[in-house]
N, C-alpha and C positions, 0 to 999 in steps of 0.2 A: 419727640416734639409734640406739645399739645396742639390740637387743631387739625391734625392729619386725618383725612377721611379714611375710615376703615371699612365702611359698609355703606352701600347706597341702595335705596329701594329698587327692587326689580321692576321691569316694565309691566309686569301683570299683577302689581301689588293691589290694585283695586278689585281684582277678581279673586284673589286668594286669601284675603285677610278679613277679619271681622270688621275692622273700621271701614274697609272698602264696601262691604255689604251694608254697613250703616249709612254711608254717604249715598249709596244707590237708593236705599230705603227712604232717606231724607228727601231725595230728589222726587221720588215717586209720590210721596205722601204729602209733601209740603211745598214742592217746587223749588226748594232752596238748593242752590248749586255753589259749590266751593271749588276754586281752582288751586288752593294750596292749603296746607295745614295751618298756616298763620291766619288765613281768612276764617277758617273753621274755629280756631281758638278764639279769635276776637269776637266772633258771634256768640261763643259759649259763655263768655264773661260779660257780655252786654245785654243779651237777651236771656236772662236767667229763666224765665217762664218757658220760653220756647225750647231752649236747650235741655233743661232738666225733665220737662214733660216728654221730650222726644227719647231721652234715655229710659224713662219709665216705660213708655210704650214699646220701644225696640227691645227692651229686655224681657218683656212679657210679664212684668210684675203685676200680681193681682192682689186685691182688686184694683181697678183703675182709680186714680185720685178724683175727688170731686172737682167741679168747675170752680174757678176762682183763681187768685194769684198763687204762684208757686211758693213765694216767700213774701212774708209780711214783716215789715219793720227793718231796721238796719242793725248792724253789728254794734254791741254784742247781744241785743235783744231779738235779733232776727229769728223768726219761726217759720219752719217749712211745712207746706201742704196742710194747712189747718183743716181739720175734719177728715183727713185720710186715715184709713186703718190698714194694717197688714201685719205679717209675722215673719221674722227672719227665717225660722225653721221651716215654715211652709214653702218659702221660695227655695231653700236649700234642698228640700226633699220633694219637690213637685214631681208629679207622676211621669213627666216626659224624661226626667233624668234617669237613665237606664245604665246597665253594664256595672263595671267595678267602680265603687265610690272611693274606697280606701285601700291603699297598700301600705302596710306598716312593717318596719324592720327595727329590731331592738337588740342591744347587747345584753338584755336581761332575760329574753325568752325567744322563742321561735317566731317565724314569720306569721303575720295575720293579714287576711284580706277580707273585705266585706263588699258585697254588691250593694247597690242602692236599695233593693228590696230588703236585704238583710240589715242594712242601716236603718231603714224605716222601722223594721220590727224591733230592733234593739232600742231605738229612741222611744218607741211606744211603751216598751217595758219599763224603761228607767222613768219615763214620764209618770206612769202609774205608781212606780215605787216612791217617787218624790211626793206625789199626791197622798199616798198612804202615810207619809211622814208629816203631812200637814202643810206642805209647801204650796203656796198659792200666789197669785198675781201680786207682784210687788215685794215678795220675799226674796231673800238673798241666799244663793248657793255658792259656796267657795270650794276650790279645788287646789289641793297640794299634790299635783299629779305631773308625771312626765308627758312627753308628746306621744300619746298612745291613742288607739281608737276609742277607749273608754272616756278619755277626756272629751273627744269630739261628740261622743253620744250623750254624755252628761250635759255638755253645753247646749246642744240642740234640744234636749229634753227640757232643760231649764227655760230656754227661750220659748218653747211651745206653750208653756204654762203662763207666759208673761212674767215669770220670775226673772231674777237678775243674776248674772254670772260674773265671777271674778276667779282668777287663777294665779297661782305662783308655782314655779318649778321647784322640785324637792331639793335642789342644791341650795335654795335660799335658806338662810339660817332663821332661827326662831324670831329674833327681833325684827328682821326685815319682813317677815310674814305678818307678825303682829302689827307692825307699823302700817300695814296695807289693810288687812282684814279687820283690824280693830276699828277702822274708820267706818266701816259699812255694816257691821253686826250680822254676820251670816247666821242663818237658822241651821243649815246643814253643812258639814265639812266632809268632803270626799278626799281621802288620802291613801298614799301607798305606804307599805311597810319599809320600803327601801328600793334601791335600784343598783344596777351595775354601770360603772363608767369605765370603759375599757375592760381590763381584767380586775378591777377593784370592786368589791361588794360594799355598798354603803348602806348601813342600817339606819332607818329614820324613825324607828318606833318611839324612841325617847323624845324626839323633836315633835312628833304628833301628839303625845301625851301633854308636852309642855304647851302646844298650842290649844288643846282642848281646855287646859286649866287657865290659860291666859285670855280666852275668848268666851266669856260668860254667855253670850248670845247663842252659842251652839247648842242645839237641842239633840242632835243626832251626829254621830261620827260614823261615816261609812269607810270601811277599809278595804282597799284592793290589794290582795296578797300578790304582790309583783315580784319582790325579790325572792321570797320563799312561799310558794303556794300552799305548803303544808301548815303554815302558821295560822292558828285560828285568830279571829278578831279579838282585840283587847276587851276586857270587861266593859260592858255597857255600849259596845260598838256593834254594828251590823256588818255582815260581809257584802261586798259588791254583788255577789250572786243573788242575795236575798233582795237587794235593791232592784236587780234586773230580772226578777222571777218572771216566768211566763204569764201573759195576761191575755184575757179575751177582749180587752178594751182596745178599740181601734186607735190609730194615731190621729190625734186632733191638735190643732194649732190655733190657739186663741188670738183672734184679731185684736190688736192694741193700737192706740194712737201712734202717728208717725214718730213722735219724740218720746215714746215710752222707753224707759231704760232697758237696753239689751244686755250690756255689760259695763262694768266699771274697770277701766285700765288705770295703771298707776305709772306715774313718772319714775325715773330711776331712783330717786330718793337719795341723792348724794348729799343734799343739805336739807335738814328739817324733814317733816313728814312728807312722803310722796304725795303728789297731787292725785286725788281720786277723781279721774276723768269720766264722766258718764256719757256714753254713746247710746243713741237711740236706734230702734229697729230700722226706721225708714232711712235714716241718713247713712247707715252702714250698708243696707241692701242697695240703695241707689248709688253710692260712691263706689263700692266694690264691684257692682255690675258694670259700672262705667270703666273703671280702671283695668280690671282684669280682662274684660273683653276687648274694649277698644284700644287700650294702650299696650297691654301684655299679650294680647291676641290668644288668650287662653279659652278653649271651648271644649265640647264633648270628646274631641279626638285626642285631648291632651292628657299627659300625666305631669301634674304640676307639683313641684318640690321646692321647698325653701328650708334651709337648715335654721331651725329655731327651737326655743323651748317655750313652754306655756307661760313663762314670765315675760314675754317680749310680744309687742303688738304684731310682729310678723307671723306669730301663731294664728292670731285671729284673721290676718290677712290670707294665710295658707288655707284656713278652714273655709274661707269664702270661695275658694276654687269650686266648692259644691254649688254655688250660685250659677256658675257658668256651665254646670253639668259635667265637669272634668273629673278625672281621677286624681285625688290628692295623695301624695306620697309622704309618709311620716317616718322620721328617723329619731330614735332615742338612743343616746349614747355619746361616746367620745369620738368626734370626728378625726381625731389624731391617732387613733388606735385601730389597728396596730401601726399605721402610718397615715400620712395625709392623702393617701389614695382611697380611703374608705368610702367617702361620699361619692367619688367618681365610679368606683366599682358598684355601688348602689345604683347609680344612674344606669350603668350598662346592664345590670341584672334586671332592673325593673322597667327599662324602656322610658326613662324620664325624658319628656320633650321640652320642659321649661324648668331649668335648674337655677336655684337661687341660693345665695350664700352672702356672707359679709365680705366687704372689701378686704379687711385684714386676712381672712381666710384665703382669698384668692392670691394675695401678695405673699402669703406664707407658702403656698404651693409653688409660686414662681421662684421664691428664694431657695426652696428645697430642690429645685431643678426636676420637679415631677414631669414625667413623660406620659401624658394622658393616653397616648395611642397604645401604650403597653398595658393599660388597665382594663381593656375590654372595648366593646363596640359602642361608641358614643354617638353614632351617626344620627340617633333619633333626636338629639338636642337641637332645638331650633333657637332657643333664647337662653342666655345666661344673665341672670339678675344679680345685681350687686347693691348693697346698701349698708347702713351702719357707719359709714365714713366715706369720704370721697375716694373713688378709685383712681389712682394715678394713671397717667397715659401709659406707662409700662405695663400696668395691670391689664388694660385694654389689649395692648399688643401681644401680651402673653396668651390670653384666651384665644385671639384670632390665630396666633402661630400653632397653637395646640389643636384647635377644633375646626380650623378652616374659616374662609371668608364668607360662608353662606349663612351664618348665625347673626343674630342681633345681640349685642352686649347692651343690656338695659340697666344702666346705672340710674338709681333713683334716690330721691331724698324727700322726706316728710316728717312724720313724727307720731308718737303715741297720741298726742293732742288731737289729731284728726284721723288717726288710724289708717293712713293712706300715704301717698306721695303727692307733693305739690309739683314737683318737677321729675321727669322720667323720660321714657322712650316712647316711641310710636312708630309703626311700620312705614309711615309716610315720609319720614325725614331721614337723612343720613346719620350714622354714627361717627363722631369725631373723637379721637384719642383724648382722654382726660376731661371730657366735657359731657355733661348731661344733655340729652338730645332736645328737650323742649319743655316748655311750660304745659302742664297738663290741662286738659279741657275742663272748663268750669273753675279753674284755679287762677285768679287774677293776681298773679305774682309780679311784684315790681321790686326793683332795687331802689331804696330811698337814700338820698344823700343826707347830710347833717341837718339840712333845712327842711327835710320831709318832701323833697321833690324827686320824682322818678328819674333815673339816669340809665343810660345804656353805655356799655363798654367801660364802666368803672365800677369798683366794689361799692355796694351799699347794703343797707339793712333789708333782709328779706321780709317783705310784708304781703299781705293779701288785702285788696281794696274792696272786694265784694265778699259776701258770705258763701260758704260751701255747706252742703247738707250734713256732712259728717263733722262739722265743728261740734265741740262739746255741747250737749244739752245743758250741762251744768257741771260744777264740782259737787261731789256728794257732800251734804251737810252745809253747803254755802248758800244759806237760805236767802241772802240778800244780793248774791252774785258779786259781792266785793272782791272776793279772792279771785274769781275768774277775770274780772276787769283788770286787776292788778297784774295778772300773769301775762296778758296779751294786749291790753288797750291802754296802758298807763303812759306810753310815750306818744302815740299818735291816736287821738280820740277818734273812734269809729273805724279804725284801721288796725287789722290784726298784725302785731309785730312778733315774729317767730323766734328771733334770737340768733339767727344765722347771718353770716355775711354771704352774699351772693353777687355775682357778675352776670349780667345778661348781655350776651354779645350781639353784634349787628345781625347775625344770621339767626338769632333766636335761641341759641344753645345757653346753657347755664353752667356756671362754676361755682360750687360751694366752697368757701375758704375757711370754714370753721365756725365756731360759736362766737357771736359778737361780744358776749361777756367774758371771753377769754382772749380778747384782741391784744395783740402786741403793738404798743404804740412807741415807735422809735423815731426821735427827732421830728415829731408831729405827724408821721406817716403811719397810718393804720395797716397792720400786717395780719393776714389771717394765718392760722397755724397749719392748715391743711397743706399748703404749698411747701412749707418747711419740711413737714414729715415725708412728703412725697420724695424730696431730694435726699434727706438723710437716710431713709430706709432703703435706698437703692445701694447703699454702701454695705458690702457683704458682712462686715463685722457687727452691724447694728440690726438687732432683731426687732426692737421696738423703741419708741422714743416719746418724750413729752417735753414741752417747752413752756416756760412762764416768763412774764416780764415783771420784774420787781422795781416798781417806780421809786424814786428817792424822796418824794414829797416836796422837793424844792424846785421842780420844773426842769431838772436835768434829765439825762438820757436813762438813768436807772441802770439795772443789770438784766441782761437776757441770759437766762440759764437754761441749758439743754441737758436733760437727763436721758441717758441711753441705757437700754437693757441690751447687753452684749450677746452676740451669738456664742454657742458653746465653743470653748477654746480660745476666744478672742480676748485681747487685752487693750485697755484704754491707755495707750501710750502717746507720746508726743506726735509720733507720725500719724496715728489715727486723728488726733485732734487737728493736726494741720490739714489732712485730707478733708475732714468734715468742713473746715472753715473754707477751704479752697472751693470745694464743690458749691457750697451755699453762695459764696461770693460770685462765682462764675455763672451759676444757673439762676440765681435770684438777684441779690444785690448785697452790697456791704452792710446794709441795715439788718440782714438776716443772720449775720455771723454772730454767734453767741459770745458773751463775755466769758462764760465758764461752761465746760462740758464735764458732767459728773455721771459716773457709772452707778446704777442702782440695780438691785437683785431682780426687780420686776417693776414694770410700769403699772401703776394703779388703773384698773379698768372696772367698770360695772359688769354684772353678769351678762349684760347685752353688748359688751364690747366698747362702751364709751370711755374715752380717756377722762381722768379727773383733773382737768387743768385748773379750774377754779378752787376746788378743795385743796389741791396741793399748794397753790399760791397762798391760800389762808393759813395753812399750817406753817409755812415758811415765814409768815407774818406774826406767828405766835399763837394761833388757834390750836386747840386740842383736836386730835384726829377724830375722836368720837363726837365732837361738836359739828364737824363739817361733812361727815359721811357716815352712813350706816355700813359697818363692816360686813354685815351679812348680806349686803347688796353688791359686794365686790367679788370678783373672780379669785383674788388672792387677798384675804383679809389682813394679812401682815404687810402688804405692800406700802402702807402709809407710814410705817414706823420709822423707816430710814430717813424720812423728811424732817422728823422731829430732831434727829441727830444733826442734821445739816443746817438747821436754822441758826 
């Protein structure tokens, strides 16, 4: 049952959490007192100057911002802290950050650990190496790298120069990478020769050469011999060790304006070119310091982990654990090899305190009947984070059944667009099964009805009515801002429309119901897809699913088609179809019952796990697969082909 309380804040929450310390600090320094999280949230979205200056001061971000308003103008032209300068790398590597900075595990090589002192030294080396290659402030460094310490080092070195970073995971195909890096014109490309995924060795040297040929802006290719350390760099390339050669130059971090580009992240690119989203140093430092510390309760005592690749914004989010002085734990490889216990054994081995993964991963562990207690000592875990899709109520319960009732299940939702979460968890409020605990501080999230009015207790468009510091500085190359305005501000002028359905409950929790552009409209009633998936995927024979609504163009009900990827050994027969229909009718409504249930070999998903609902619908309407999605951005490039045969 959605809404069941699974965890409540302990009586000593104010004295044992970072947000409790923040509230005490606020009261001492500003005489502000808040009796509830809701009061704190409302202050944070109405007094932008007071709230965001308090985050800056409490996080110890240096230097302090100049006097004046925190934000000038309104969306989409809002600009934060004019005149302020800082550097992301300087804050991540500040002297008070001590102990172990990075713990890394990989299926391609042995364990690696770096202390903060060692990390600073390596960043200084690579910074000087990039300078020798002519990289200066405003230049672009691109990486075709796995989730390794070298990727973190290179990103921090790039940021320290005021240069701009972008990365793609090496499982991305050539077209997907060119679609991204080709928009920003990198001067340097850092790449691997290959990697291991489980027990498979995957050579990427040909792909790297194709990238070099397809990206004429590249002046230098740096090769990290990751799959086979004995292989020398290709002709005209230099080795990582040469880039990171010892140097006598001390680590320096160039102060840059608040909105100076830190990195360019890319949307999933399922239709057209991916959006090149520019994030600034200041917005990321301020937002990540807020979220990771106050919401996720990450600090120097923590070992912070999220399963991600360098092609997903959660990698950037994970690296920002350094801003909180924590130890970040990196994993590169197949989380399902040799079985789904791999990441949990990693947690036991490395003492992870904050464990993050996608909702589909947690549900797969549940379906597989994983017994976490048999995989090692997981008692250090205090928080289990979930994102990428709504976590069903049964997923919440499974985590608590396995790990006990003392942890916080932190279901969060946000996006690459802001490189953070709009809605998430906080230690001050309970955890309810199937619901996201709260709207985040500084995020003025509302649910808008069809008339653009905020509603409570019913589904509406997820919007933000005031700006956040980590909203995009711009889209790269969008000189007049028209592309950015079309992306977020074309429906409600001056209000950010994110493209998700959300319900905000009377108690302040949130339920994300899927993408608003993938809405099912049956008999005039809007239906989010997430709730349908939650029900269907509790049926043991269904491993994954995707639903689309095909309107008939004449105002009729159209066809609701459910595609299912079956579990091994399962068969789509009349009995299974009847059970799917019965469950949906009983748990949701007759409107949720599909007209057709069709088995497919695999459900199309991006490399970051997003279902391709809209592209599948367009294919079924007659579009060519390559016109609606970049196959190189998909986990299974062949997964679209079956829909051509079905139309």
